[in-house]
C-alpha positions in Angstrom: 123.6 -62.2 108.6 120.6 -60.0 108.8 119.8 -61.0 112.3 123.4 -60.4 113.4 123.3 -57.0 111.9 120.2 -56.0 113.8 122.0 -57.0 117.1 124.8 -54.7 116.3 122.6 -51.8 115.6 120.1 -52.1 118.5 122.7 -51.4 121.4 123.9 -48.3 119.7 120.3 -46.9 119.5 119.7 -47.9 123.0 123.0 -46.2 124.2 122.1 -42.9 122.3 118.7 -42.9 123.7 120.0 -43.2 127.3 122.6 -40.4 126.9 120.4 -37.6 125.5 117.8 -37.5 128.4 120.5 -37.4 130.9 122.7 -34.7 129.4 124.8 -33.0 131.8 125.5 -29.4 132.0 129.4 -29.9 131.1 128.2 -32.0 128.0 125.9 -29.3 126.8 128.5 -26.5 127.3 131.0 -28.6 125.2 128.4 -29.0 122.5 127.3 -25.4 122.3 131.0 -24.4 122.3 131.9 -26.9 119.6 128.9 -25.6 117.3 129.8 -22.0 117.8 133.6 -22.6 117.1 132.9 -24.7 113.8 130.3 -22.3 112.4 131.4 -19.8 109.9 128.5 -17.5 110.8 127.0 -16.5 114.1 124.2 -18.8 115.4 120.8 -18.0 117.0 119.4 -19.8 120.0 117.0 -21.4 117.7 119.6 -22.8 115.4 121.7 -24.1 118.3 118.4 -25.8 119.9 117.8 -27.5 116.6 121.1 -29.3 116.8 121.1 -30.1 120.7 118.9 -32.6 122.4 115.4 -31.7 123.0 114.9 -29.8 126.3 118.5 -28.4 126.4 118.5 -24.9 128.3 120.4 -23.1 125.4 120.0 -19.8 126.9 121.5 -20.9 130.2 124.4 -22.6 128.4 125.0 -19.4 126.5 125.1 -17.3 129.6 127.6 -19.7 131.3 129.9 -19.7 128.2 129.7 -15.8 127.8 130.9 -15.6 131.4 133.6 -18.3 131.1 135.0 -16.5 128.1 134.9 -12.9 129.5 138.6 -12.9 130.5 140.0 -15.0 127.6 141.5 -14.0 124.1 138.3 -14.7 122.6 134.9 -13.6 123.9 131.5 -14.9 123.4 129.3 -12.1 122.0 125.9 -11.6 120.8 125.7 -9.7 117.4 122.4 -9.0 115.3 120.6 -11.4 117.7 123.0 -14.3 117.2 126.0 -15.7 119.0 129.5 -15.9 117.9 133.2 -16.0 119.2 135.1 -12.8 118.5 138.7 -11.6 119.4 138.7 -9.7 122.6 138.6 -5.9 121.9 141.9 -5.4 123.8 143.8 -7.9 121.5 142.4 -6.8 118.3 145.7 -5.2 117.3 147.5 -8.5 117.1 145.3 -9.6 114.2 146.3 -6.6 111.8 148.8 -8.7 109.9 146.0 -11.3 109.1 143.5 -8.9 108.1 142.8 -8.1 104.4 143.5 -4.4 103.4 140.0 -2.8 103.7 139.0 0.2 101.6 138.2 3.1 103.7 134.8 4.8 103.3 134.8 8.3 102.2 133.4 11.1 104.5 130.3 11.2 102.3 129.6 7.4 102.7 130.2 7.5 106.5 127.9 10.5 106.8 125.3 8.8 104.5 125.6 5.5 106.4 125.1 7.3 109.8 121.9 9.1 108.4 120.5 5.9 107.2 121.2 4.1 110.3 119.7 6.6 112.4 116.7 7.9 110.2 115.7 4.7 108.5 113.7 4.4 106.3 115.0 7.3 104.5 115.2 8.3 100.9 118.0 9.9 99.0 116.4 13.2 99.0 115.9 13.0 102.7 119.6 12.1 103.1 120.6 15.2 101.1 118.1 17.5 103.2 119.9 16.2 106.4 123.5 16.5 105.0 122.9 19.8 103.2 124.6 18.7 100.2 123.7 16.4 97.3 124.6 12.6 97.5 126.0 10.9 94.4 124.6 7.6 93.3 128.2 6.3 93.7 128.0 6.7 97.4 124.7 4.6 97.8 126.3 2.0 95.4 129.4 1.6 97.6 127.3 1.2 100.7 125.1 -1.3 98.9 128.2 -3.3 98.0 129.2 -3.5 101.6 125.7 -5.2 102.4 125.5 -2.7 105.3 122.3 -1.0 103.7 119.5 -2.3 101.6 116.8 -0.9 99.6 113.6 -1.3 101.6 110.6 -0.1 99.4 109.2 3.0 97.8 108.0 6.1 99.6 104.3 7.0 98.8 105.1 10.4 97.5 105.5 11.7 93.9 108.3 9.8 92.1 108.0 7.1 94.5 111.6 7.3 95.7 113.4 4.3 97.1 113.9 4.0 100.8 117.0 2.8 102.4 117.8 1.0 105.7 120.5 -1.0 107.4 121.0 -4.9 107.4 122.1 -7.6 109.7 125.6 -7.5 108.2 125.6 -3.8 109.5 125.0 -4.9 113.0 127.5 -7.6 112.8 130.2 -5.6 111.4 129.9 -3.0 114.1 129.2 -5.6 116.8 125.7 -4.5 117.6 123.0 -6.8 118.9 120.3 -4.4 117.8 120.1 -1.1 116.1 119.0 0.6 119.4 122.5 -0.1 120.7 123.9 2.7 118.5 125.3 5.5 120.6 123.1 8.1 122.0 123.5 11.8 122.4 125.7 11.7 125.5 127.9 8.9 124.1 128.4 10.8 120.8 129.5 13.9 122.7 131.7 11.9 124.9 133.5 10.3 121.8 134.2 13.9 120.5 131.7 13.2 117.6 129.3 16.2 118.3 130.2 19.7 119.2 129.7 20.4 123.1 128.1 23.7 122.1 125.2 22.0 120.2 121.7 23.6 120.8 119.8 22.3 123.8 116.9 21.4 121.4 119.2 19.1 119.5 118.1 15.5 119.6 119.4 12.2 118.3 116.8 10.2 116.7 115.9 6.7 118.2 117.0 4.4 115.4 114.4 1.6 114.2 115.3 -1.1 111.6 111.8 -2.8 111.8 111.8 -5.1 108.7 108.0 -4.2 108.1 107.4 -1.7 105.7 106.3 1.9 107.4 102.7 3.1 106.6 104.1 5.6 104.0 106.1 2.8 102.2 105.1 0.4 99.3 107.1 -2.8 98.5 109.8 -2.6 95.8 108.3 -4.0 92.6 110.2 -6.7 90.5 111.8 -5.1 87.5 111.2 -1.5 88.6 114.4 -0.8 90.7 115.6 1.6 88.2 112.3 3.6 87.5 113.7 6.8 89.2 116.8 8.9 88.6 118.7 8.0 91.6 118.9 4.3 90.5 119.4 4.7 86.8 122.1 2.3 85.6 125.2 3.8 84.4 126.1 3.5 80.7 
């Protein structure tokens, strides 16, 4: 029986070995398409390559799929450096009945989020200086709950305040591949988000979400997240 069992297994192994090296483009496209549709989260080229035959041109297949889906109801898009299928922008209104009711962020939270995105790493005091008003702990708590911002480290200044930055979830939610895709000065003016009469010297900072700590940042210490007033737990 063992000998017969071996005979049954060997052809399967030989067949598999003969298929992988001769993988055709059509087969590769179907594989990548299937993986992206089945995944609950966006996948990177590295993650796709790990599940595909060795030597597969993942970048080329993604480019072909992206072009194929450009005019369809779902598009292949790159978000936070990874790939996912998303509803075409012009058809998003069809999904409103299937979406959960989302809590709208307050004006203070939106302003704080924008400051963190463009000025990161930034402390609470620096956020207040830019906004011109105080920022409540609750505002930062709400943003932390959305997973759009994170505590990065501590500034090397008296009091060692916590610094904040954006996350991959922020990029994914706003369909951004990288933080530098945030709108610049002209785009903000064109969208009516900036006064057309702003001073000529006004500049929109170039956002940078480098995960490495800056020269003036120290890492967060275990058990010390509530050392300063801004993060004191509520009682």
